[in-house]
C-alpha positions in Angstrom: 61.3 24.9 125.1 57.7 23.9 125.3 56.3 27.4 125.0 52.7 26.4 125.7 53.6 24.9 129.0 56.0 27.7 130.2 54.7 31.0 128.7 52.6 33.0 131.1 52.7 36.2 133.1 53.5 36.2 136.8 50.3 35.4 138.6 48.8 36.5 141.9 48.8 40.1 143.2 52.3 40.3 144.7 54.9 42.9 144.0 56.2 41.1 140.9 52.8 40.0 139.6 51.5 41.1 136.2 48.3 42.3 137.9 50.3 45.0 139.7 52.8 45.8 136.9 50.7 46.0 133.8 50.3 49.8 133.5 51.8 49.9 130.0 49.3 47.3 128.8 46.5 49.3 130.4 47.6 52.5 128.6 47.6 50.6 125.3 44.1 49.2 126.0 42.9 52.8 126.6 44.6 53.9 123.4 42.8 51.2 121.4 39.4 51.8 123.1 37.9 54.0 120.3 38.8 51.3 117.7 37.2 48.6 119.8 34.1 50.6 120.3 33.8 51.4 116.6 34.2 47.8 115.5 31.9 46.2 118.0 29.2 48.8 117.4 29.3 47.8 113.7 29.1 44.2 114.7 26.0 44.9 116.8 24.4 46.9 114.0 24.6 43.8 111.8 23.2 41.5 114.6 20.4 43.6 116.2 17.9 40.8 116.2 20.2 38.6 118.2 19.5 38.3 121.9 23.2 37.9 122.8 26.6 38.6 121.4 29.5 36.2 121.9 32.9 37.9 122.3 36.3 36.5 123.2 39.5 38.2 124.6 42.5 36.2 123.4 45.6 36.2 125.6 43.7 37.8 128.4 46.3 37.2 131.2 45.1 38.2 134.7 44.5 41.4 136.5 42.1 44.3 136.0 43.1 44.9 132.4 41.1 41.9 131.2 37.8 42.9 132.7 38.4 46.5 131.6 38.2 45.2 128.0 34.9 43.3 128.8 33.5 46.5 130.4 34.4 48.5 127.2 32.5 46.1 125.0 29.5 46.0 127.4 29.3 49.8 127.4 29.8 50.2 123.7 27.0 47.8 122.8 24.7 49.4 125.4 25.3 52.8 123.9 24.6 51.6 120.4 21.4 49.8 121.4 20.3 52.9 123.4 20.5 55.1 120.3 18.3 52.6 118.5 15.8 52.4 121.4 16.5 48.8 121.9 17.3 46.7 124.9 21.0 45.8 124.9 21.7 42.1 124.2 23.4 39.9 126.7 27.2 39.6 126.3 28.7 36.1 126.5 32.5 36.8 127.1 35.1 34.1 126.8 38.5 34.8 128.4 41.3 32.9 126.7 44.9 32.2 127.6 47.3 29.3 127.9 46.4 26.8 130.6 49.2 28.1 132.9 47.6 31.5 133.2 46.3 32.6 136.6 42.6 32.1 135.9 41.9 31.6 139.6 42.9 35.2 140.5 40.9 36.4 137.4 37.7 34.7 138.4 38.1 35.8 142.1 37.8 39.3 140.8 34.4 38.7 139.1 32.2 39.7 142.0 33.8 43.1 142.2 33.5 43.4 138.4 29.8 42.7 138.5 29.4 45.3 141.3 31.2 47.8 139.2 28.8 47.1 136.3 25.8 47.7 138.6 27.3 51.0 139.8 27.8 52.2 136.2 24.2 51.3 135.5 23.0 53.3 138.5 25.1 56.3 137.4 24.0 56.1 133.8 20.3 55.4 134.6 20.2 52.6 132.1 20.9 48.9 131.7 24.2 47.8 130.3 23.0 44.3 129.4 23.6 41.1 131.2 27.2 39.7 131.0 28.2 36.1 131.4 31.9 35.3 131.6 33.6 32.0 130.9 37.2 30.7 130.7 38.5 29.2 127.5 42.1 27.9 128.1 44.2 26.9 125.1 46.5 28.3 122.5 45.0 30.9 120.1 47.3 29.3 117.4 44.7 26.5 117.3 40.9 26.1 117.2 39.2 27.4 120.3 35.5 27.6 119.4 32.9 26.0 117.1 32.7 27.4 113.6 30.5 30.5 113.1 29.9 31.2 116.8 31.9 34.3 117.8 30.7 37.8 116.9 33.8 39.7 118.1 37.4 38.9 118.9 39.8 41.1 120.9 43.5 40.6 121.6 45.9 43.0 123.2 49.7 42.5 123.7 49.6 38.8 123.0 50.3 38.1 119.3 53.9 39.1 119.5 54.4 35.9 121.5 55.2 33.1 119.1 53.9 29.5 119.4 57.5 28.3 119.6 61.1 29.4 119.4 62.0 29.1 115.7 63.3 25.6 115.0 66.5 26.9 113.4 67.5 28.1 116.9 66.7 24.9 118.7 69.1 22.6 116.9 71.9 22.9 119.4 74.0 25.1 117.0 74.6 28.5 118.4 73.3 31.0 115.8 72.4 34.0 118.1 75.4 34.0 120.4 75.1 36.3 123.4 71.6 37.3 122.5 68.1 36.2 123.7 66.1 37.7 120.8 66.7 39.7 117.6 69.5 42.1 118.5 71.9 44.5 116.8 74.5 41.7 116.6 72.1 39.0 115.4 72.9 37.6 111.9 70.3 37.8 109.1 69.6 34.1 109.5 68.2 34.7 113.0 66.0 37.6 111.9 64.7 35.5 109.0 64.0 32.5 111.3 61.9 34.7 113.6 60.1 36.5 110.7 59.2 33.1 109.2 57.9 31.8 112.5 55.7 34.9 113.0 54.3 34.4 109.4 53.4 30.8 110.1 51.8 31.7 113.5 49.9 34.7 112.4 48.6 33.0 109.3 47.3 30.1 111.4 45.8 32.5 113.9 43.8 34.3 111.1 42.7 30.9 109.6 41.4 29.7 113.0 39.6 32.9 113.7 38.1 33.1 110.2 36.4 29.7 110.8 35.1 30.6 114.3 33.8 34.1 113.6 30.4 34.8 112.1 30.2 36.5 108.7 30.4 40.3 109.3 32.0 39.7 112.7 34.7 41.9 114.0 38.2 41.7 115.4 40.6 44.2 117.0 44.2 43.2 117.6 46.9 45.2 119.3 50.5 44.0 119.2 53.9 45.3 120.1 55.6 45.9 116.8 58.6 47.5 115.1 59.2 50.2 112.5 61.5 47.8 110.5 61.5 44.1 110.4 65.0 43.9 111.7 64.6 46.4 114.6 66.0 44.9 117.7 63.6 44.0 120.6 65.4 46.6 122.5 63.9 46.0 126.0 64.7 42.3 125.7 68.1 43.1 124.1 69.0 45.1 127.2 68.0 42.2 129.4 70.3 40.0 127.3 73.2 42.4 128.1 72.5 42.0 131.8 72.7 38.2 131.4 76.0 38.7 129.5 77.4 40.6 132.4 76.5 37.7 134.7 78.2 35.3 132.3 81.4 37.4 132.5 81.2 37.1 136.3 80.7 33.3 136.1 77.2 33.7 137.6 75.5 32.2 134.6 77.1 29.5 132.4 77.8 30.8 128.9 76.2 27.7 127.3 73.0 28.4 129.3 72.8 31.9 127.8 73.6 30.7 124.3 70.8 28.1 124.4 68.1 30.5 125.4 65.9 32.3 122.8 62.7 34.2 123.5 59.6 33.2 121.5 59.0 36.9 120.7 58.7 38.9 117.5 57.5 42.4 116.9 56.1 42.7 113.3 55.9 45.8 111.1 52.7 47.2 109.8 53.7 46.1 106.3 54.1 42.5 107.5 50.7 42.2 109.1 49.0 44.0 106.2 50.6 41.5 103.7 49.5 38.5 105.8 46.0 39.7 106.3 45.5 40.4 102.6 47.0 37.0 101.7 44.6 35.2 104.0 41.6 36.8 102.1 39.0 36.2 104.8 39.1 39.6 106.5 38.7 43.2 105.4 41.4 45.3 107.1 39.5 48.5 108.0 42.2 50.1 110.1 45.9 49.7 110.7 47.4 52.3 113.0 51.0 52.6 114.4 51.7 54.6 117.5 54.6 55.0 120.0 54.3 55.0 123.7 56.8 55.6 126.5 57.7 52.4 128.4 56.5 54.2 131.5 53.2 55.7 130.3 53.1 58.1 133.3 56.5 59.6 132.4 56.4 63.1 130.9 59.6 64.2 129.3 58.3 67.8 129.1 58.5 68.0 132.9 60.9 66.8 135.6 60.6 63.1 136.1 62.2 60.5 138.4 64.4 58.3 136.1 65.0 56.0 139.1 61.3 55.5 139.6 60.6 55.0 135.9 63.5 52.6 135.5 62.3 50.5 138.4 58.8 50.5 137.0 60.0 49.3 133.6 62.1 46.6 135.2 59.3 45.4 137.4 57.0 45.3 134.4 59.5 43.2 132.4 59.9 40.9 135.3 56.2 40.3 135.6 56.1 39.4 131.9 59.4 37.5 131.4 60.2 35.9 134.7 58.3 32.5 134.2 60.3 31.9 131.0 63.6 33.1 132.4 63.1 31.2 135.7 62.3 28.0 133.8 65.6 28.2 131.9 68.1 29.9 134.3 66.7 29.1 137.7 64.9 31.1 140.3 68.1 31.9 142.3 69.4 34.5 139.8 66.2 36.5 139.3 66.7 39.2 141.9 70.3 39.9 140.8 69.3 39.8 137.1 66.5 42.3 137.4 68.6 44.6 139.7 71.2 44.8 137.0 68.5 45.3 134.3 67.0 48.2 136.4 70.3 50.0 136.3 70.6 49.5 132.5 67.1 50.8 132.0 67.8 53.9 134.1 70.9 54.7 132.0 68.9 54.4 128.8 66.0 56.5 130.1 68.4 59.3 130.9 70.1 59.3 127.5 67.6 58.0 125.0 64.0 58.4 124.0 62.8 54.9 125.0 59.5 54.0 123.5 57.5 51.0 122.4 56.1 50.8 118.9 52.6 49.4 118.7 50.1 48.3 116.0 46.3 48.4 116.2 44.4 46.4 113.6 40.6 46.5 113.1 39.2 43.8 110.9 35.8 42.6 109.7 35.0 39.0 108.5 34.0 39.0 104.8 30.5 37.6 104.2 32.1 35.0 101.9 35.7 33.8 101.3 
């Protein structure tokens, strides 16, 4: 699988689009907001004489979440400059994702974003600073910007996607039979292959960013993680069970399922800490772990609609995984697959506490490395 050509979220604004079904990602961005504000204010404090700050959102996808992050950065810098009785610097924001991302929908939303910025300025009675937004397509596992040019990097819910399926799973030998990711029945060799691929990718990511960021620059990364390295990717594991049911009914060839492996790995806090410290170019200022319901609007303390929550989770997963699944299994099974997945999610929500584990990392580039 050529991940760089296939991996993307569902584009547009239709009922299966990521733009409509990214409520969980939005809740995670809101959770990380204080960390983003803290980091970028420190970056601004070290660059007060600069007339502009260059920032980049890596793995931006499409939809309102992307511009929410830009707005957070804009407001945080404006607040910091206001306390120092200075005019806020201009913000040069680069939105990065793979070339298949729906950049068209994203840029069509810019006029309404700029109107919202003006509205906030009127309400606050102060300038937020000028904002210039650019696209930067490409893989963040490679160089994206000239050296020493970016003041602040942000990435949310992107780094758990690998640059490729581990090569050990692409040889034609079936190592992870009946599964599409690390699952409860996966052998140790499969876990190790995924873990090693994440280590290679994350190390390369850190190296590339360390070259592009200015000394003293900041970075906040949020990823879907796990409590233990061998935790199953439970949401994807459940989707694999739905595919197995379709194999048993001869709706999907068994060989088709056995040859599909997701380029996905949820790391532990210990793994990312070890890799950041080994890279030696960044100071890890914060590393937080938090859990969140897959349906962030669901309150288990009150009566909730498990049917509605199950459908929400299924639609969210479809908006994220459908391009990869459709590329391998074909478009014709998608409706049936996600109908079955919905039922499995509803069963789990009713019987289990179903939450995602997330990691937030706040880093600062060392002055020398």
